[in-house]
LUMTI-459182 format. One line per 8 residues: number of its first residue (from 1); for each residue y, z, x of C-alpha. Coordinates in steps of 0.1 Angstrom, whole numbers, padded with zeros to 4 digits, always signed. Example, Ala and Ser with C-alpha at 12.3 -4.5 7.8 and 13.67 -1.06 7.14 Angstrom:
1) -0045 +0078 +0123 ~ -0011 +0071 +0137 $
***
This chain:
1) +0206 -2000 -0381 ~ +0225 -1966 -0382 ~ +0206 -1936 -0394 ~ +0215 -1926 -0429 ~ +0225 -1891 -0435 ~ +0198 -1872 -0455 ~ +0218 -1856 -0484 ~ +0208 -1823 -0500 $
9) +0228 -1829 -0532 ~ +0223 -1856 -0558 ~ +0240 -1889 -0552 ~ +0257 -1914 -0574 ~ +0268 -1949 -0567 ~ +0303 -1959 -0561 ~ +0327 -1962 -0590 ~ +0332 -1999 -0585 $
17) +0294 -2005 -0585 ~ +0291 -1985 -0617 ~ +0319 -2006 -0633 ~ +0302 -2038 -0624 ~ +0269 -2025 -0639 ~ +0288 -2014 -0670 ~ +0301 -2049 -0676 ~ +0267 -2065 -0675 $
25) +0244 -2040 -0690 ~ +0264 -2027 -0720 ~ +0279 -2044 -0750 ~ +0317 -2052 -0747 ~ +0325 -2024 -0771 ~ +0309 -1998 -0748 ~ +0321 -2014 -0715 ~ +0351 -1992 -0712 $
33) +0329 -1961 -0706 ~ +0307 -1953 -0677 ~ +0271 -1961 -0686 ~ +0247 -1932 -0691 ~ +0215 -1952 -0701 ~ +0203 -1987 -0694 ~ +0197 -2007 -0726 ~ +0171 -2034 -0735 $
41) +0195 -2062 -0734 ~ +0173 -2087 -0715 ~ +0147 -2110 -0729 ~ +0111 -2100 -0719 ~ +0098 -2133 -0733 ~ +0119 -2152 -0709 ~ +0114 -2130 -0679 ~ +0106 -2145 -0646 $
49) +0071 -2141 -0634 ~ +0061 -2150 -0600 ~ +0040 -2141 -0570 ~ +0047 -2139 -0533 ~ +0026 -2129 -0503 ~ +0043 -2105 -0480 ~ +0033 -2104 -0443 ~ +0023 -2069 -0431 $
57) +0023 -2078 -0394 ~ -0013 -2065 -0391 ~ -0045 -2083 -0386 ~ -0071 -2057 -0399 ~ -0097 -2083 -0410 ~ -0095 -2098 -0376 ~ -0094 -2134 -0387 ~ -0067 -2144 -0362 $
65) -0039 -2144 -0388 ~ -0017 -2116 -0398 ~ -0025 -2101 -0432 ~ -0006 -2111 -0464 ~ -0006 -2087 -0495 ~ -0001 -2102 -0529 ~ +0030 -2090 -0548 ~ +0033 -2099 -0586 $
73) +0068 -2097 -0599 ~ +0083 -2095 -0634 ~ +0120 -2096 -0636 ~ +0147 -2105 -0661 ~ +0161 -2139 -0660 ~ +0197 -2131 -0670 ~ +0209 -2110 -0640 ~ +0201 -2138 -0615 $
81) +0220 -2163 -0637 ~ +0249 -2139 -0637 ~ +0248 -2135 -0599 ~ +0238 -2099 -0602 ~ +0212 -2081 -0582 ~ +0188 -2056 -0597 ~ +0167 -2026 -0585 ~ +0129 -2025 -0583 $
89) +0101 -2003 -0598 ~ +0069 -2008 -0577 ~ +0033 -1997 -0583 ~ +0011 -2004 -0552 ~ -0026 -2001 -0561 ~ -0061 -2009 -0550 ~ -0073 -2010 -0586 ~ -0057 -2040 -0602 $
97) -0089 -2061 -0602 ~ -0118 -2037 -0595 ~ -0112 -2009 -0619 ~ -0081 -2012 -0639 ~ -0051 -1989 -0646 ~ -0043 -1964 -0672 ~ -0063 -1948 -0700 ~ -0075 -1983 -0711 $
105) -0084 -1995 -0676 ~ -0061 -2025 -0678 ~ -0064 -2052 -0651 ~ -0040 -2078 -0640 ~ -0044 -2113 -0657 ~ -0029 -2146 -0646 ~ -0019 -2180 -0659 ~ -0031 -2213 -0646 $
113) -0003 -2212 -0620 ~ -0014 -2179 -0606 ~ +0016 -2159 -0620 ~ +0009 -2126 -0637 ~ +0005 -2125 -0674 ~ -0004 -2090 -0679 ~ +0009 -2063 -0656 ~ -0010 -2031 -0664 $
121) +0007 -2001 -0680 ~ +0041 -2001 -0699 ~ +0065 -2002 -0670 ~ +0073 -2040 -0671 ~ +0075 -2040 -0710 ~ +0099 -2011 -0710 ~ +0120 -2015 -0679 ~ +0123 -2053 -0674 $
129) +0145 -2056 -0707 ~ +0166 -2027 -0693 ~ +0175 -2046 -0661 ~ +0149 -2036 -0636 ~ +0122 -2058 -0618 ~ +0087 -2044 -0619 ~ +0064 -2052 -0589 ~ +0027 -2048 -0587 $
137) +0013 -2048 -0551 ~ -0024 -2054 -0544 ~ -0032 -2032 -0514 ~ -0047 -2050 -0484 ~ -0083 -2059 -0490 ~ -0081 -2058 -0528 ~ -0076 -2085 -0555 ~ -0056 -2114 -0540 $
145) -0046 -2098 -0507 ~ -0058 -2102 -0472 ~ -0068 -2074 -0449 ~ -0089 -2043 -0451 ~ -0088 -2011 -0472 ~ -0085 -1981 -0447 ~ -0081 -1954 -0473 ~ -0046 -1940 -0467 $
153) -0042 -1954 -0432 ~ -0017 -1978 -0417 ~ -0031 -2008 -0437 ~ -0028 -1991 -0470 ~ +0007 -1978 -0462 ~ +0019 -2010 -0446 ~ +0008 -2030 -0477 ~ +0036 -2013 -0496 $
161) +0062 -2005 -0469 ~ +0062 -2042 -0458 ~ +0072 -2051 -0495 ~ +0101 -2026 -0494 ~ +0112 -2041 -0462 ~ +0110 -2076 -0477 ~ +0130 -2065 -0507 ~ +0157 -2052 -0483 $
169) +0158 -2085 -0463 ~ +0138 -2072 -0433 ~ +0104 -2087 -0440 ~ +0087 -2121 -0444 ~ +0070 -2134 -0476 ~ +0055 -2167 -0486 ~ +0050 -2185 -0519 ~ +0013 -2187 -0513 $
177) -0015 -2168 -0495 ~ -0019 -2194 -0467 ~ +0012 -2217 -0469 ~ +0043 -2218 -0448 ~ +0070 -2219 -0475 ~ +0091 -2188 -0473 ~ +0100 -2166 -0503 ~ +0132 -2147 -0504 $
185) +0143 -2117 -0525 ~ +0178 -2126 -0531 ~ +0176 -2114 -0566 ~ +0173 -2077 -0558 ~ +0198 -2051 -0543 ~ +0168 -2036 -0524 ~ +0169 -2002 -0542 ~ +0133 -1994 -0549 $
193) +0114 -1967 -0568 ~ +0077 -1964 -0563 ~ +0054 -1949 -0590 ~ +0017 -1945 -0596 ~ -0011 -1923 -0605 ~ -0037 -1909 -0579 ~ -0043 -1935 -0551 ~ -0012 -1955 -0563 $
201) +0009 -1923 -0561 ~ -0007 -1915 -0528 ~ +0006 -1947 -0514 ~ +0041 -1938 -0527 ~ +0038 -1904 -0508 ~ +0027 -1923 -0476 ~ +0054 -1949 -0477 ~ +0081 -1922 -0484 $
209) +0068 -1903 -0453 ~ +0076 -1934 -0431 ~ +0113 -1929 -0441 ~ +0117 -1966 -0449 ~ +0152 -1976 -0459 ~ +0157 -1988 -0494 ~ +0130 -1965 -0510 ~ +0153 -1944 -0532 $
217) +0127 -1924 -0551 ~ +0090 -1920 -0557 ~ +0071 -1906 -0588 ~ +0037 -1896 -0575 ~ +0013 -1886 -0603 ~ -0018 -1866 -0595 ~ -0014 -1879 -0559 ~ -0029 -1871 -0526 $
225) -0006 -1856 -0498 ~ -0032 -1854 -0471 ~ -0065 -1873 -0472 ~ -0084 -1846 -0453 ~ -0078 -1823 -0483 ~ -0093 -1849 -0506 ~ -0126 -1847 -0488 ~ -0127 -1813 -0473 $
233) -0114 -1778 -0479 ~ -0110 -1760 -0446 ~ -0143 -1775 -0434 ~ -0161 -1772 -0467 ~ -0171 -1807 -0479 ~ -0159 -1815 -0514 ~ -0179 -1847 -0518 ~ -0212 -1861 -0505 $
241) -0195 -1892 -0493 ~ -0166 -1902 -0471 ~ -0137 -1928 -0471 ~ -0160 -1956 -0460 ~ -0178 -1954 -0494 ~ -0144 -1954 -0512 ~ -0132 -1984 -0491 ~ -0162 -2004 -0501 $
249) -0159 -1995 -0537 ~ -0124 -2012 -0541 ~ -0126 -2040 -0515 ~ -0131 -2076 -0525 ~ -0165 -2092 -0515 ~ -0145 -2113 -0490 ~ -0129 -2083 -0474 ~ -0163 -2066 -0471 $
257) -0176 -2095 -0449 ~ -0146 -2092 -0425 ~ -0140 -2055 -0424 ~ -0170 -2041 -0407 ~ -0149 -2028 -0378 ~ -0126 -2008 -0401 ~ -0157 -1995 -0419 ~ -0171 -1982 -0386 $
265) -0137 -1966 -0378 ~ -0139 -1948 -0411 ~ -0175 -1935 -0405 ~ -0169 -1925 -0370 ~ -0136 -1910 -0376 ~ -0145 -1888 -0406 ~ -0176 -1869 -0396 ~ -0192 -1848 -0423 $
273) -0188 -1817 -0401 ~ -0154 -1812 -0418 ~ -0136 -1812 -0384 ~ -0100 -1825 -0383 ~ -0099 -1857 -0363 ~ -0072 -1882 -0354 ~ -0082 -1903 -0385 ~ -0072 -1873 -0407 $
281) -0040 -1867 -0388 ~ -0028 -1903 -0394 ~ -0034 -1897 -0431 ~ -0015 -1864 -0434 ~ +0018 -1872 -0450 ~ +0028 -1836 -0451 ~ +0032 -1836 -0414 ~ +0057 -1865 -0418 $
289) +0077 -1850 -0446 ~ +0107 -1846 -0424 ~ +0111 -1884 -0426 ~ +0113 -1886 -0463 ~ +0146 -1900 -0475 ~ +0135 -1907 -0512 ~ +0139 -1882 -0540 ~ +0106 -1871 -0556 $
297) +0095 -1865 -0592 ~ +0061 -1851 -0588 ~ +0036 -1848 -0617 ~ +0002 -1830 -0615 ~ -0024 -1813 -0637 ~ -0030 -1777 -0628 ~ -0067 -1782 -0636 ~ -0072 -1815 -0618 $
305) -0105 -1813 -0601 ~ -0103 -1848 -0587 ~ -0070 -1848 -0567 ~ -0067 -1810 -0567 ~ -0036 -1788 -0568 ~ -0041 -1782 -0531 ~ -0021 -1814 -0527 ~ +0010 -1799 -0544 $
313) +0018 -1768 -0526 ~ +0021 -1779 -0490 ~ +0038 -1812 -0499 ~ +0063 -1796 -0523 ~ +0072 -1769 -0497 ~ +0076 -1794 -0469 ~ +0099 -1816 -0491 ~ +0119 -1785 -0499 $
321) +0123 -1776 -0462 ~ +0136 -1811 -0456 ~ +0162 -1809 -0484 ~ +0146 -1836 -0506 ~ +0158 -1838 -0541 ~ +0128 -1829 -0563 ~ +0116 -1826 -0598 ~ +0081 -1815 -0611 $
329) +0060 -1815 -0641 ~ +0028 -1793 -0642 ~ +0003 -1798 -0671 ~ -0028 -1779 -0682 ~ -0048 -1812 -0679 ~ -0071 -1825 -0654 ~ -0066 -1860 -0637 ~ -0044 -1875 -0666 $
337) -0013 -1895 -0667 ~ +0017 -1879 -0685 ~ +0019 -1911 -0706 ~ -0013 -1896 -0722 ~ -0004 -1861 -0726 ~ +0034 -1860 -0734 ~ +0042 -1896 -0741 ~ +0076 -1897 -0758 $
345) +0091 -1871 -0735 ~ +0076 -1888 -0704 ~ +0091 -1922 -0713 ~ +0125 -1907 -0720 ~ +0125 -1886 -0688 ~ +0112 -1914 -0666 ~ +0138 -1937 -0680 ~ +0166 -1912 -0672 $
353) +0152 -1905 -0638 ~ +0151 -1942 -0627 ~ +0186 -1948 -0643 ~ +0199 -1920 -0623 ~ +0181 -1927 -0590 ~ +0182 -1966 -0590 ~ +0213 -1974 -0611 ~ +0233 -1945 -0602 $
361) +0241 -1934 -0637 ~ +0255 -1899 -0642 ~ +0232 -1889 -0671 ~ +0229 -1852 -0663 ~ +0192 -1852 -0653 ~ +0202 -1838 -0619 ~ +0217 -1807 -0637 ~ +0186 -1799 -0658 $
369) +0158 -1775 -0648 ~ +0137 -1786 -0619 ~ +0103 -1779 -0635 ~ +0086 -1785 -0668 ~ +0054 -1764 -0671 ~ +0028 -1766 -0699 ~ +0022 -1730 -0709 ~ -0003 -1738 -0737 $
377) -0015 -1771 -0751 ~ +0016 -1791 -0760 ~ +0038 -1761 -0755 ~ +0062 -1765 -0726 ~ +0086 -1743 -0707 ~ +0113 -1751 -0681 ~ +0122 -1734 -0648 ~ +0155 -1739 -0631 $
385) +0138 -1740 -0597 ~ +0101 -1740 -0587 ~ +0087 -1716 -0578 ~ +0114 -1696 -0598 ~ +0138 -1675 -0579 ~ +0126 -1639 -0576 ~ +0090 -1649 -0569 ~ +0076 -1631 -0539 $
393) +0041 -1630 -0521 ~ +0024 -1598 -0532 ~ -0007 -1584 -0513 ~ -0034 -1574 -0537 ~ -0065 -1555 -0524 ~ -0100 -1552 -0536 ~ -0117 -1518 -0541 ~ -0154 -1508 -0547 $
401) -0163 -1500 -0582 ~ -0192 -1479 -0596 ~ -0216 -1509 -0595 ~ -0222 -1533 -0567 ~ -0200 -1564 -0569 ~ -0179 -1550 -0597 ~ -0147 -1535 -0582 ~ -0111 -1531 -0590 $
409) -0079 -1549 -0577 ~ -0047 -1531 -0568 ~ -0021 -1524 -0542 ~ -0039 -1498 -0521 ~ -0060 -1508 -0492 ~ -0097 -1506 -0501 ~ -0127 -1494 -0480 ~ -0164 -1500 -0478 $
417) -0182 -1533 -0483 ~ -0196 -1557 -0509 ~ -0224 -1582 -0505 ~ -0235 -1613 -0522 ~ -0260 -1641 -0516 ~ -0250 -1677 -0520 ~ -0265 -1695 -0550 ~ -0256 -1731 -0551 $
425) -0267 -1734 -0587 ~ -0237 -1713 -0598 ~ -0200 -1722 -0603 ~ -0167 -1704 -0608 ~ -0173 -1703 -0645 ~ -0206 -1686 -0641 ~ -0190 -1659 -0619 ~ -0160 -1654 -0641 $
433) -0182 -1652 -0672 ~ -0201 -1622 -0657 ~ -0173 -1607 -0636 ~ -0179 -1573 -0653 ~ -0216 -1574 -0647 ~ -0233 -1565 -0613 ~ -0250 -1598 -0602 ~ -0262 -1606 -0566 $
441) -0242 -1638 -0562 ~ -0206 -1628 -0563 ~ -0182 -1599 -0557 ~ -0155 -1594 -0584 ~ -0124 -1573 -0585 ~ -0104 -1567 -0616 ~ -0072 -1550 -0627 ~ -0071 -1530 -0659 $
449) -0055 -1546 -0690 ~ -0019 -1554 -0681 ~ +0009 -1536 -0699 ~ +0033 -1565 -0692 ~ +0031 -1602 -0687 ~ +0026 -1612 -0650 ~ +0036 -1647 -0638 ~ +0019 -1664 -0609 $
457) +0040 -1692 -0595 ~ +0031 -1711 -0563 ~ +0002 -1710 -0538 ~ -0019 -1680 -0530 ~ -0041 -1672 -0501 ~ -0071 -1649 -0497 ~ -0081 -1634 -0464 ~ -0118 -1625 -0462 $
465) -0135 -1606 -0434 ~ -0173 -1614 -0438 ~ -0205 -1609 -0419 ~ -0230 -1638 -0425 ~ -0267 -1637 -0422 ~ -0271 -1673 -0412 ~ -0255 -1698 -0389 ~ -0237 -1716 -0417 $
473) -0218 -1702 -0447 ~ -0192 -1714 -0473 ~ -0169 -1692 -0491 ~ -0150 -1696 -0525 ~ -0122 -1675 -0539 ~ -0108 -1677 -0574 ~ -0081 -1660 -0593 ~ -0090 -1656 -0630 $
481) -0071 -1646 -0662 ~ -0095 -1625 -0682 ~ -0086 -1627 -0718 ~ -0087 -1649 -0749 ~ -0068 -1681 -0749 ~ -0068 -1717 -0762 ~ -0066 -1742 -0733 ~ -0069 -1779 -0727 $
489) -0106 -1786 -0721 ~ -0102 -1800 -0686 ~ -0139 -1803 -0679 ~ -0146 -1824 -0710 ~ -0148 -1862 -0707 ~ -0111 -1867 -0714 ~ -0100 -1839 -0690 ~ -0078 -1824 -0717 $
497) -0071 -1854 -0739 ~ -0089 -1873 -0767 ~ -0081 -1910 -0771 ~ -0073 -1921 -0807 ~ -0075 -1955 -0823 ~ -0039 -1956 -0834 ~ -0014 -1973 -0811 ~ +0023 -1969 -0804 $
505) +0046 -1994 -0787 ~ +0068 -1988 -0757 ~ +0090 -2018 -0749 ~ +0087 -2055 -0756 ~ +0054 -2075 -0759 ~ +0042 -2109 -0752 ~ +0009 -2126 -0764 ~ -0006 -2118 -0731 $
513) +0009 -2083 -0724 ~ +0012 -2059 -0752 ~ +0034 -2028 -0750 ~ +0012 -2009 -0775 ~ -0012 -1983 -0762 ~ -0037 -1960 -0778 ~ -0024 -1926 -0788 ~ -0040 -1894 -0776 $
521) -0042 -1857 -0787 ~ -0049 -1825 -0768 ~ -0086 -1816 -0765 ~ -0086 -1778 -0767 ~ -0112 -1750 -0763 ~ -0111 -1713 -0771 ~ -0120 -1693 -0740 ~ -0123 -1657 -0729 $
529) -0114 -1664 -0692 ~ -0093 -1690 -0674 ~ -0096 -1699 -0637 ~ -0060 -1703 -0626 ~ -0063 -1709 -0589 ~ -0091 -1717 -0564 ~ -0099 -1722 -0528 ~ -0128 -1730 -0505 $
537) -0137 -1729 -0468 ~ -0165 -1733 -0443 ~ -0167 -1699 -0425 ~ -0175 -1719 -0393 ~ -0139 -1731 -0394 ~ -0125 -1695 -0392 ~ -0105 -1702 -0360 ~ -0081 -1725 -0379 $
545) -0080 -1750 -0351 ~ -0097 -1778 -0372 ~ -0130 -1775 -0355 ~ -0161 -1757 -0368 ~ -0187 -1738 -0349 ~ -0222 -1723 -0357 ~ -0219 -1687 -0368 ~ -0237 -1658 -0351 $
553) -0256 -1640 -0378 ~ -0246 -1603 -0379 ~ -0212 -1611 -0364 ~ -0180 -1604 -0383 ~ -0156 -1631 -0390 ~ -0120 -1633 -0406 ~ -0109 -1664 -0424 ~ -0079 -1671 -0448 $
561) -0086 -1694 -0477 ~ -0057 -1715 -0490 ~ -0057 -1714 -0528 ~ -0041 -1741 -0549 ~ -0007 -1738 -0563 ~ -0003 -1729 -0599 ~ +0021 -1716 -0625 ~ +0003 -1693 -0650 $
569) +0014 -1662 -0670 ~ -0014 -1636 -0674 ~ -0003 -1621 -0707 ~ +0000 -1584 -0716 ~ -0034 -1570 -0725 ~ -0053 -1596 -0702 ~ -0067 -1587 -0669 ~ -0063 -1604 -0634 $
577) -0095 -1609 -0614 ~ -0102 -1620 -0578 ~ -0137 -1633 -0572 ~ -0152 -1640 -0539 ~ -0184 -1659 -0537 ~ -0203 -1688 -0519 ~ -0208 -1723 -0531 ~ -0188 -1733 -0561 $
585) -0211 -1757 -0578 ~ -0196 -1790 -0587 ~ -0166 -1784 -0566 ~ -0179 -1780 -0530 ~ -0212 -1789 -0514 ~ -0235 -1760 -0502 ~ -0241 -1752 -0466 ~ -0273 -1759 -0448 $
593) -0285 -1723 -0450 ~ -0285 -1698 -0479 ~ -0265 -1669 -0466 ~ -0260 -1634 -0476 ~ -0224 -1623 -0467 ~ -0211 -1588 -0465 ~ -0175 -1584 -0471 ~ -0153 -1557 -0454 $
601) -0129 -1546 -0481 ~ -0105 -1529 -0458 ~ -0099 -1563 -0442 ~ -0099 -1584 -0473 ~ -0068 -1591 -0494 ~ -0051 -1617 -0515 ~ -0014 -1627 -0512 ~ -0004 -1638 -0546 $
609) +0032 -1653 -0555 ~ +0044 -1632 -0584 ~ +0076 -1634 -0603 ~ +0092 -1600 -0594 ~ +0068 -1595 -0565 ~ +0051 -1561 -0558 ~ +0073 -1542 -0583 ~ +0063 -1565 -0611 $
617) +0026 -1560 -0604 ~ +0031 -1523 -0602 ~ +0048 -1522 -0636 ~ +0023 -1544 -0652 ~ -0006 -1524 -0640 ~ +0009 -1489 -0645 ~ -0011 -1469 -0670 ~ -0037 -1496 -0672 $
625) -0072 -1482 -0679 ~ -0106 -1497 -0673 ~ -0122 -1513 -0704 ~ -0157 -1519 -0715 ~ -0155 -1557 -0721 ~ -0184 -1580 -0733 ~ -0212 -1587 -0709 ~ -0204 -1624 -0709 $
633) -0169 -1641 -0712 ~ -0170 -1676 -0722 ~ -0149 -1703 -0705 ~ -0147 -1741 -0701 ~ -0180 -1758 -0693 ~ -0192 -1758 -0657 ~ -0171 -1784 -0636 ~ -0190 -1815 -0625 $
641) -0174 -1833 -0597 ~ -0199 -1861 -0596 ~ -0176 -1880 -0621 ~ -0147 -1878 -0597 ~ -0155 -1895 -0565 ~ -0128 -1922 -0570 ~ -0092 -1910 -0571 ~ -0076 -1926 -0602 $
649) -0105 -1946 -0616 ~ -0104 -1949 -0655 ~ -0082 -1922 -0667 $
***
C-alpha cells in the first residue's frame, strides 16, 4: 500500500463524497447545501447490535490458538439498507466488565444472544442516530476476549489496532469466540476515531503511534503517553506496585490461569529500581510519535494526580514536531472526564470534531482556537495556539534569604547553599503552607508580590546541584502561586466535581441503555496557595541514561527535574515560589535512607515557560517588595495517591 502523505493542514473529503452524505443525512429541504452538522435521523431503537471476535495474530495466553478480542458494535440500520458506508467511533478498554466506565461505573450488558444491550457512556446513544457506528473493544485478557493483559504492550495495542485493520478490510474476524464463520465489515468506510479516558485513551495513543491506516483521529482523555512515567519519575517510584499488579486487577480469572508467562515478563521487565528497560521502551508512545497520522484532540486535568500532566508536555511537543493536527482542553480538575465538568460544551465540541474528522464536514472547528483552558472553576479562556505565541523559557534563580530555607527568586545568579532533611511525612502542601517559615525539611524561594499578571504555559524544568548525606535520595521541585484563590478541590473524593441526583439526557434511549446521566457541579475550595507544577526524581538517576547508581555521601551531583506542563496565570499581587525538597508524600515513595541534602544555589535554577519571557518576568517583579505574610498559607488537603493505583477506575 502506498504511503499516505502526512498533511500539516486540516483536510476535508472530496466534494462528491460530501454531496452523497448530504443526500442521506439531511432532509430534502437542506440537501442543496453542504452539511455542517450530522443530525439524529436514524432510529436508535432499530440499531443493529452485534458482536464479532477479531483475530490479533498473537498467542499471548499460549493455548495454541491465536487470540481473538471481542468487539461489540452498535450501528444504525438505515445506512446499510441504503448501501451507504459509515465511519466508526471506537473505545477500546480493559474495564468493561471488571470496573465500569464513566462517573457511574457502567459495565456492558448483553442479551440472551450475546449482543450488547448497554454500551457504557453516551457515545452510542448520541452518535448512532447521527450516522456513526460505535464500537466497544474488550482488550485482550478482559471480559469476553482471549489473550493476556500486558499493560500497554503489544497485546494491549494489537487488541485495538487489529480492529482498525479489520474495519479497513485488512484483518480477520469471526462471528463467535471459537467458531470458523467469518465476519466482514462491509458496512463501514473504515474511517475510525478512537476515544477514551485514562487506560482507554492510552490505547488510542498507542494505536495512533503505530501509524495504522484508517485511524483518522483520536480523543485521549487523561491518557498515558509513556508507561514508565506512570510508575516512575526519573527513577523515583510513584507507586508501591508495578504493571503486574495492574494486569491481574483487570484480567479475567481464565486469563490469570493462562498468563503466568506474561506476568513474569512484567515483573522481570519492570524492576522497582526505576531503571528504564526494554519493557518501558516498548510502551513509550512518545518515541513513536513520528508515525502518528491521526489528528489528536487531547483533554487533561492540570491537577490530575493519577495520570499526571507529565504525560501531556512531551507527547504534545512530539506531535507538534510531527505536524499533527491538534486541539487541547486543560481543566482545573483531577482525573475527571469532560462530560462531568463541562458537559454541554463537551458534547457539542466532540460532535463537531467527529463530524469534521470522520465525515469531512466544513464546520469551522479547524479555524477556532487550539486550546480551551479553565482559568477558574467553570470559567474558561481560549488560546489560538498552545503554548501561546510569545512564550519563552525564562531562567529563574534562587537566592539565600535572611533565614535558612527562606530565600528569594529572581533573574540574577545566586550564591551560597541551602540544606534540608527529607521528611517522608510531609507533602507539597505542607511545604507551600510554610514557605515563608524556616523549617528543616524544604528550601523555598519566593518573588515579591507581582506588579503584573504572569502566565506560565508549558513544561518547566528545575536543575538542582545537591550534595547528599546518604547513598539514596529523592528530590521534589514544585512551582507555587502564593495568593488567595478559589479552585476546584482536586484532592477531594470527586477530584473537583460533586455528583448530583438530577439527570440530563444526551441522545436516544432504550429500555436497556439510557442516555440520561447524573449531573455534576464544581467542588471548590478557598486557598491561599496553589501548586501549579511539580516534578520528582531519584538523585541516583542524575546521569540521565535511564540507570540509577548508589550515591557517594558528600559528593556533589547535578540533576534536571522535568516538571509537568501547565497553563496558569499568577495574578498581580500574588507571589511565585520555587520549592525544593525530598519525598513528596502521597505522590512519590521515599528513598531507603533519610538524607540531608545541601543545595548549591549558584548551580541551581528553574527554566519556566512564561508568556513574554524574561522581559515579562522583569516587568512583573519590578518594584516588588518583600511582604510579611501569614505564618501558614492554607491550600487543598494533602494529596493521597493510594486511591489512584488504577488508571481510569471509577471516575
